[in-house]
Steps between C-alpha positions, in 0.01 A plus 500: 500500500694247292731650240445446124740255336717553192531140386443396141209272584152566636365406842126440529345376826157399625375545855184422693369290786469123470209418270521830309558327166840660442674167427252421223555842345880485507493153345284628213727801459808276492357286219384805303838672517668187370268497199607860440858385459618627839751327722324457835607366840262412784586528869273391785493610863662266753664276239874537565670156524738651756238538773196314368554188713569708813188709447293185446631342821445819700140528380432132571627529857344847546834645611483848345447826684396797283860626493665166419236434235575840349874430494452160335284649226754780447780242470297309244436818300864616518625165369255502209581863426878449482502166318187509285323833458795741473696301236184475289434875521859577403465268199190683375238243603148582620477370857151420627482466879206342680541718813785741566630697799153651539375165628741532792398863553137383530525167680781579743345829609163324535682267742621798703850548359620861477426642150824698474707200607341279231553763230866535596535123481405512132676828417713325235189416296416756227158629400342273237407636159142390573338384823148360462286478814203264466247613756220272620275494809607251767180294467565432132861404574387253769243348266757454223759340725266262681344390171844380389611320815362367824686713753690826541867486598613607847708809412285582199206536736705706749446245776835599652346835597230356723221690325251212523482128568328458164731493198235650275428787739871556562561506124233767452645718774861454391433556129299813583808637675705420189247675274530810718878499448467450124251787476747732672769402248295577186617860480833443673622253238275582205302176493277435200182380672300230324151391605560136594125429495472576128490226235843340450503589129421866573777522758751348261397729217565803721831360625620440143402851393702652784800271441494563125508876562789461745701295249438740210833584336692266732731231364620226730638155446300311234351163589780247421244223451338671202645456149686798359333684211635396158780714366407710201714441194654809342332611179671371183681773312415540131722654233397856407330527160645724231291788384404537132387146423668279234784635284 
């Protein structure tokens, strides 16, 4: 179990398989929080400039084993944590993360990596204030992804595991393994499960309600891009009137 943090800011993460709609929801949440005057920072999985080019090359040449892939993702996360996420939390910013350590707990274990080993790898990461899990059936996820692009990616489809010669079939099998891992983590890490098949607006309404409740009474860093409220002028003092009227 990850330990709660004591930083001034708030950490809110979204999780789910590819095609679950989590990225759409966190984008809407990000824009809404800004309109509420909050200072918000967004962090995305596998986006560290330190290892991004190496990860891209390794994927292109299909060089990764499950363990090396796990270590690369952990390096990416550690770099973003130390240089981006942690400073923002200390400053009192709301950090929104599209995927967190739980993605590694789900994907790496689905690839056959030891669960305890993966959890120890991310032991420096604290428990988020909120962790939303957008749950969708595999068939809907496949339909959403293929409607947006022509082909599934090699590692995304789990082709490195030899589950099937068909990328679509391999994706279904691999993502089902990931769903099984996520489902086991719901109670372990206190996920807030959202029905990813519901209307986008309904999902966002529920997410905002939960976030608003979590932020109740909390004061972080205000949004520096919003104008400050006008200062109120002190009331003009008037001379006290004498009692008794005119002499």
